[in-house]
C-alpha positions in Angstrom: -37.6 11.4 15.1 -40.6 9.2 15.6 -42.5 11.3 18.1 -41.8 12.0 21.7 -40.1 8.6 22.4 -37.9 9.0 19.3 -36.9 12.5 20.3 -35.9 11.4 23.8 -33.8 8.6 22.4 -32.2 11.0 20.0 -31.2 13.3 22.8 -30.0 10.4 24.9 -27.7 9.2 22.0 -26.4 12.7 21.3 -25.5 13.2 25.0 -24.0 9.7 25.3 -21.7 10.4 22.3 -20.7 13.8 23.8 -22.4 15.8 21.0 -24.2 18.1 23.5 -20.7 19.5 24.5 -19.6 20.3 21.0 -19.3 24.1 20.5 -17.8 24.5 17.0 -15.8 22.9 14.2 -13.3 24.9 12.2 -11.3 23.8 9.1 -8.9 25.5 6.8 -7.4 24.2 3.6 -4.7 25.6 1.4 -0.9 25.8 0.7 1.9 26.4 3.1 5.5 27.0 1.9 6.0 23.2 1.2 2.7 21.7 0.1 -1.0 21.2 0.4 -2.3 21.3 4.0 -5.7 20.8 5.7 -6.1 21.5 9.4 -9.2 21.0 11.4 -10.2 21.7 15.0 -13.1 20.5 17.0 -13.9 22.6 20.1 -15.2 20.9 23.2 -14.8 21.7 26.9 -12.4 19.7 29.1 -15.3 17.7 30.6 -16.4 16.4 27.2 -17.1 12.7 27.1 -18.3 10.1 24.6 -16.6 10.1 21.2 -14.3 13.0 22.4 -12.9 10.8 25.1 -11.6 8.5 22.3 -9.2 11.3 21.2 -6.0 11.5 23.2 -5.2 14.9 24.6 -1.5 14.0 24.3 -0.1 14.9 20.9 2.4 12.8 18.9 6.0 13.6 19.4 8.8 13.4 16.8 10.0 10.2 18.4 6.7 8.6 17.8 7.4 8.6 14.1 10.6 6.5 14.4 8.9 3.4 13.1 8.2 5.0 9.7 11.1 5.1 7.2 12.0 8.5 5.8 11.2 7.5 2.2 7.6 6.5 3.0 5.2 7.5 0.2 2.2 6.7 2.4 2.1 6.9 6.1 -0.2 7.3 9.1 0.7 7.6 12.8 -1.8 8.1 15.6 -2.0 7.9 19.4 -4.5 5.3 20.2 -5.2 4.2 23.8 -7.2 1.1 23.0 -8.0 0.3 26.6 -9.4 3.7 27.3 -11.4 3.5 24.1 -12.9 0.2 25.1 -13.9 1.6 28.5 -15.4 4.7 27.0 -17.4 2.6 24.4 -18.9 0.6 27.3 -19.9 3.8 29.0 -21.6 5.1 25.8 -23.5 1.8 25.4 -24.6 1.9 29.0 -25.7 5.5 28.7 -27.9 4.7 25.7 -29.3 1.4 26.9 -28.4 -0.4 30.2 -29.9 -3.6 28.9 -27.6 -3.4 25.8 -24.6 -3.0 28.0 -25.6 -6.1 30.1 -26.0 -8.1 26.9 -22.7 -6.8 25.6 -20.9 -7.9 28.8 -22.5 -11.3 28.8 -21.5 -12.0 25.2 -18.0 -10.7 25.9 -17.7 -13.0 28.9 -18.8 -16.0 26.8 -16.3 -15.1 24.1 -13.4 -14.6 26.5 -14.1 -18.0 28.1 -13.9 -19.6 24.7 -10.7 -17.8 23.5 -9.0 -18.1 26.9 -8.0 -14.5 27.5 -9.5 -11.2 28.6 -9.9 -8.6 25.8 -9.5 -5.7 28.2 -7.1 -7.0 30.8 -4.9 -9.1 28.6 -5.0 -8.0 24.9 -5.7 -4.2 25.2 -3.6 -3.9 28.4 -0.6 -5.2 26.6 -0.6 -2.6 23.8 1.0 0.8 23.9 -0.7 3.9 22.5 1.2 4.6 19.3 0.2 3.0 16.0 2.0 3.4 12.7 1.1 2.3 9.2 3.3 3.0 6.2 4.5 2.0 2.7 8.2 2.3 1.9 9.5 2.0 -1.7 13.0 1.6 -0.3 11.9 -1.6 1.5 10.4 -3.0 -1.7 6.9 -2.1 -0.8 4.1 -1.6 -3.4 1.0 0.3 -2.3 -1.4 -2.1 -0.5 0.8 -5.2 -0.6 3.7 -3.3 0.9 1.8 -1.8 3.8 3.4 -2.4 7.2 1.8 -1.8 10.5 3.6 -1.3 13.8 2.0 -1.2 17.2 3.9 -0.2 20.4 3.8 -2.9 23.1 4.0 -2.1 26.8 3.6 -5.6 28.3 5.6 -8.1 26.3 4.6 -11.1 28.4 0.9 -10.5 28.1 1.2 -9.8 24.4 3.1 -13.0 23.8 0.6 -15.1 25.7 -2.4 -13.5 23.8 -0.7 -13.9 20.5 0.0 -17.6 21.1 -3.6 -18.2 21.9 -4.8 -16.2 18.8 -2.5 -18.3 16.6 -3.8 -21.5 18.2 -7.4 -20.5 17.7 -6.8 -19.4 14.1 -5.0 -22.7 13.3 -7.9 -24.7 14.7 -10.4 -22.6 12.7 -8.4 -23.1 9.5 -7.0 -26.6 9.9 -9.2 -28.3 12.4 -11.0 -30.3 9.7 -7.6 -31.9 8.7 -7.0 -33.2 12.2 -10.6 -34.4 12.6 -10.7 -36.2 9.3 -7.6 -37.9 8.1 -9.3 -38.7 4.8 -8.9 -35.0 3.9 -5.1 -35.4 3.8 -4.8 -35.8 0.1 -3.4 -33.9 -2.8 -5.6 -30.8 -3.5 -6.5 -30.3 0.1 -6.7 -26.9 1.7 -4.3 -26.3 4.5 -2.9 -23.2 6.1 0.6 -23.7 7.5 1.9 -21.5 10.2 5.6 -21.2 9.5 8.3 -19.3 11.4 11.6 -17.7 10.4 14.4 -16.7 12.8 15.7 -13.3 11.7 18.1 -11.1 13.5 17.2 -12.6 16.9 13.5 -12.3 16.3 10.8 -14.8 15.3 8.7 -13.9 12.2 5.6 -16.1 11.8 3.6 -16.2 8.6 0.7 -18.2 7.0 1.5 -20.4 4.0 -1.8 -21.3 2.3 -1.9 -24.6 0.3 -4.7 -25.2 -2.1 -6.1 -21.7 -1.8 -5.6 -18.6 -4.0 -4.3 -16.2 -1.5 -2.3 -13.3 -2.9 -0.6 -12.6 0.4 1.2 -14.6 3.1 0.2 -12.6 6.3 3.2 -12.2 8.6 3.8 -10.8 12.0 6.6 -10.5 14.6 6.5 -9.6 18.3 9.6 -8.0 19.6 10.3 -6.7 23.1 8.4 -3.5 22.5 6.8 -3.7 19.0 4.2 -5.8 17.2 4.8 -5.7 13.4 2.3 -7.0 10.9 2.5 -7.0 7.1 1.1 -8.9 4.0 4.4 -10.7 3.5 7.3 -11.8 5.8 9.7 -9.8 3.6 8.1 -6.6 4.7 8.6 -7.5 8.4 12.2 -8.4 7.6 12.7 -5.1 6.0 11.4 -3.3 9.0 13.7 -5.2 11.4 16.7 -4.5 9.2 16.0 -0.8 8.9 15.6 -0.5 12.7 18.8 -2.4 13.4 20.8 -0.3 11.0 19.2 2.9 12.5 18.1 4.0 9.0 16.6 7.4 8.5 13.0 7.7 9.7 10.3 10.4 9.7 11.6 11.2 13.2 15.0 12.1 11.9 13.7 14.4 9.1 
């Protein structure tokens, strides 16, 4: 590993990532009474840090699957504490190189000043710890274009404020040239319109591209306790309809 210095750096990185605490990995693959199953276990002590701190020790419960329709042909659900992950990643960077951590914090501070919100205290603090992604044929979804993502929200006010600032920044990035140069307002221009739909008491926002060959119209919706995102507004509508009707979910089956 590049001599003595390289070896020391290798040990430092492994320890920072928590690899020095790893005792064993076990995996088994086969058939149970219903289908094909793979189960893996990674063994570490309770004081393990680094990458192993990124994995929640709280398992998913059946209720955590309530955002996924029962007919989903592709689905993923995971417990993801984004704030804790951010904090642990900073610790890993600092354990490897204190100068790198200082540089990271300085760049982050500059970015946050520009975007107008704190990534850790505002964005990540507003999110819950359950994330779901699925595709539902019953909701008209085709693989990839029908994928719908749902993130639990624990602080609606913070999430709403951050989302408004992100939309404003994105609009400026996409359409700023139109406002800065009126001569660009002609047929054949490229413009990305942010449009909204009121649906079942919720506001769905999507991007309508003009003069560009997008195959999607990215859409999202922030409810009291959920953030839904999909390639098209129709998929967000389908999620809201399914939840309002209390349709069958993976939690119910």
